[in-house]
N, C-alpha and C positions, 0 to 999 in steps of 0.2 A: 756251550751249553751242555751241562751233564744232569743226568737222571740216574738217581739210585732208589731202588726199593727198600725201604726199611722195615716192612712188615704185610703181612697177608692174613686175614680173617681164615680160619680153618673151615667154616661154614658157609663161605660164600666165595665171589669173586673179587672181594674189598681189598684195597690195596692202599699203603702207605708209603710216602716216599719223599724224597728230596730232589728239589728242580732246582739247578744252580745256574744263573747267572751272573754276568759282569756287573749287574746293578742290583744282586742281593739273590738269597736262597729262598725258596718258597716251600713251605711244606704242604704237601698233597695228601689227601684232597683238599683243593681250595676252591673257593670263589672268589671271582674276580667282578668288583663294582665296575659299571658302565660309565665310562666319563668320554663319552661320544666325541664331542667338541674340545677335549682338553679341560674336562672339568667335572665332576661328579655331581650332578644338580643339587644344590642347595647344601653341599657340604665342602668347608673349607681342606685345603690339603694337610694342614697340620693336624687337623681333627681325625681326617681319615687315616694318616699314617699314625699318630701317636695314641689315639682314643680307640678309633675303630681296629685299628692295628691291620689295614689292607697290607698284604704283601704284594700285590699286583694289580693292576687296574687295566682296562679294555678301552681303547680308543678307535676311531672309526676312519679309516681312508679315505671313503666318499666324503664325508661332512669334512675332514680336515683338509682334504685337496681344495674344497670349493673355498673353505673359509678357515683358516687364515690364509692358506696358500702356502704351497712348497717352497715358494722364495723367501717368504717371513720364517717361516720353521727353521730353514737353512741359515738364516742371517742370525737367529737366534741361539743356533748350537743344537737344534733337534727339540724333539717335545718336551723332554724330559727338562731341560733347561728353562722352555719357554713357558711350562704350566709350573715351575720348581716342584718338582717331584722325582725324588731320589731312588725309588724303589722301580722294579721292572714295569713295564709297558707291553701289552700284548694287543697289535692292530687288527681288526678283521680289513679283508680286502676290497669290501666294496659289493661282495657276492650278495648279501644279503639284500642291497639295495635294488640289485637286478631282479629279485624277487617282489620286492615291496613298491616299487616304484613302476609297475607295470604299464600305468598309462604313459610313462616319461620315457621308454627306454625301448631299443631293438636290438634283439641278439642277432650277431652276424658269427660267422666261423671262426673269425680271428680274433673277436671281441665284444663289446656292448657299447652301443651309441646310447646316448642318455641326454635329456635336458635337465638343466640344473633345475631343483623345486625352487630355489632362491629368486633367480632372474631369467630363466628359461633360455639360458644359453646351451650351446651344443657342445658335447664333450665325448670323447671315445676313449674308453678302458681296454686295453689289452693287457695280457699276464705278465708282457714285459713293463708294460708301462705303470702297472702295479705294484712292480717290486722297485722300479724307480721310486715311487712316491714313498713307499715304505722306508726305503734306504734315507729320503729326507726327512720322514718323520724321525726314524732312528728308534724305533720299537723294538724291545729284546726279542719278541716273537712276533714273525710276518706270517700270514694266513696267505694261500693262493687265490687266486681269481677262480671261482666257483659258480656253476648257476645252482641254486635253491629252488627245487621243484615246488609246486603248490600242492595241497591236499585238498581234495582228491586228484590226481592225474592218472591218466590211463598207462598201459604199461609200455606202449610204444613211445608215447612222449618221455617218459622216465627213462627209457632204454637210451635214446638219442642223447636226452640231456646228461645223462651219466657218462655217456663216451665223449660228450664234450668236454665236460669237466676233466676226465682224465687228460684229453689232448693238451687242455690248457694246464694241467700240471705239468705236463714235460716241459712246455714253454717257460712257466714261472720257476721251475728247478735249473734250466738253462741260466735264466736270466739271473738267477740267484747265485749261480755259481762263477757267472763271468762278471760280477761287480762287487764292490767292496763296501763294509760299512763306512760313515761319514764322520762319525764322532769320536772315534777311539775305544769304542765298546763293541762287542761281537754281536751279531744278530742271528736268530734261528728262523728256521722256514717249518711252517707245517702243513701237511697235505689234509685235504678234505675228502671225507668217503661221502659219497652220494648214494642214491638208487631209490629214494621214498620208501614205501613199506614192502617193496618186493627183495625178497632175500637173494634172488640169485643176482641182481644187479648191486645189491650191497657186497656180497662175496667178491664179485668181478672188480667192481670200484676199488675194494681194499687191497686185492692182487694187483692191481694196476700200480696204485701208489707206493705199496711196499718195494717195488722195482727201482723205485726213485731216491729209496732211503733219506727220506724225510727226516730232520730230528725230532719231529713228533708228528701225531695224527689226530684228525678231528673227526668227528661224526656229524655231518651237517644234515638239513632239511626236516628236521623232526622239530616238534612243538609248532607246527604250523597248521594246527586244527585237527590233525589224527588223535583218535581216543587214546588216554594215558597208558592203556594195557597194550596198545600196538608199540606205543614208543618202546615200551619196556621190553618188550619181546624182540624188537628189532635191534636196540642197544645190547640186550643179550646175546644176540646172534652176533652182531658186528664185532663184539669186543673179542670173541673167539679167534678172529683173523688180525689183530692188532698184536704188534709185537709186546712181550713183557718188559721190554729193558728201555722203552719208550713212554714218554707222557701221552694219556688219551684224554680228549678235551669232546665235551657233548655241548655243541654251540647252543646259546639261547634258552638254555633250561636252569631254572624254572621257578616253580614252587618249591616250599621246602621240602614237602613230600618226595616231589619228583627228584631231586637232587638224591636224597638218600638211597631212593630205589635204584637210581643211577650207580650209585656208588657201591650197592650191592652186586651190581651187575658188572662191574671192573672199570669205571670211569674215574679220573683223576682231577679233571678240572672242568669249572662251570662258569657262565655269566649269564646275566639276566637283568633286563632293566626292571625287573617285578619290584625289589625291594625298594626302589628309590621313586618309581611311577608310583605303585600304590601309597607308599607316603605321602605324595603330594594331592592324593586324593584320600586321604583321611582313614586308609585301609591299611592296619598295621597286625604284624605277627607277632605271636607271644607264645610263651610256654605251655600256656592251656588253650590255645587254638586262634583264629583270628577275630580282629574286632574291626568295626566301624566306628571311628572316634566322633562322627557326627552325632551318635545315635543318643537320644534325650537319657537313656539309663544312666549315662555317664556325667549327667548335668551336678549333682551334688556327691561325686563317687571321688573320696579324696583319698583313695589307695593308690599305690605305684600301680603304672601300666603294668609290669610284668615283676613280682617279686623275687624272680630267678635270675634276671639281670643285672647285672651290675653297669651298663651304660651311663653316661650322663644322664640322659633322659629320666631313665627309670629312678635314679639315685635322687632327683632334685625336683621333679614334677608328679602332680597328681593325673590322673583320669579327667577329673574335673577342669583343670587348667588346660589339659591338650585339648579337650573340646571345646572350651572359650574360644582357644585360639584360631582353630577351624571356623566357628560361628563368625567370630568376628574379621575372619579373613585377615588373619596376621600372618607377616610371611616366617615368624619364627618358628610357627605349627610345621612346616615344611622340612625345616632345618632341624627341630627337634625329632620328627618323626623318621626323617630319613637316616639319621644316627642312629636310631633304636633299630629299624629295619636291617640296616648294614652290619649291626653289631650281631643282631639275632642271625643272619646267616653265618657271619663269619665263625661265631660261637659253635654253630651247629656242625659245619665241618671241623673245626677244631675238636668237638667232642668226637665226632664220628673217627676220626683219625687215632685217639687214644683208644676207642674201644676198638678199632681194628688191630693196633699193637697188642691191645690185652687180648684179643682174640675173643671178643665177646659182642663184636659189633653186630650180628643179624638179631641177638635177642633183644639187645638195645634199641636197635632200628624199628623193631616190629613193636616196641611198647611206646615209642616215643612219636611214632607216626598217627597213631592213634590220638593221641592228644593234640598235637600241632594243627592237625587237618579239621579239627572240629569249629562251626562257627559259634562263636562265644554267645552271641545275642539268642540264637535259637536254643543253644543250652539252658541259657537263663529262664527263657519263656518255658521252657518245658519242665 
């Protein structure tokens, strides 16, 4: 994997780069649609690649391990072939499930024991096992096993958790260096900086991980309930300790305005279920703000969802038709809305990249955030 900076904004820490993998080149900053179980929900691979123009997607190690399982993935020749996806894939390590499945897991010094949310069967993830699973998946970028701390958490808990993540990172790195890819393309490994909202822990975590010389670094443990301003402050602080010459990934973030604020603070890569999950719940993002498509104000609105968007949905269907699909509970609503929301996110980071290279990012960002963070219903009522 190679990473090269192509531009920096003179008035912020925003960066534009090229991330080269064996399965394709990624222009950063980039948003990665989430394909947890080998599919981006409600969107065909052809549409994802040719119309939405996703350059990289994310899969989840925990879910793919449970279903379909590593034996099936290896027989298929890896996840790329299994799901017929030619572009890069990043896999989470399962560390977020350590956080989200607290009722089903037990933390131990050498790993995490959990019960499957599918059938209750017991499993044990160690750093070494997680690397092995990701070799079977064949992702282009694999994340290390970590513990994502909840918010709020006290300092002592965060300190112990951060040290555990550092200890696991070493085991992850050794397992990575002592194993080989299975499918003829190289794989990279990213470390994950933890530390909750405590700056000294974030600094220590970053410095611990830099010693291991990962191909890239992620900021984890944010967007878990803390105020947005706290998240921005921690991101801004943490990127100062991350090397310029390697990609920076903010995990699980977020709303469009969150992404732009994090780009300003020096982040290159993002993922979040928000565009697809919200689409399935009739919540759509537009250049004039966010809308709820079940609202009666759209019943006879025969205009495009977003006249600044050229996606398949906006070019071919009206707000009235989209609302009708939701009210009638038609599956097509989920597909059309997901196409739009993902296109909106990908176009947003593409435009951010252009303004970074042009040296106009900060002014553009300040203007666009005011527009896209508005609730359109409230605006119309006022």
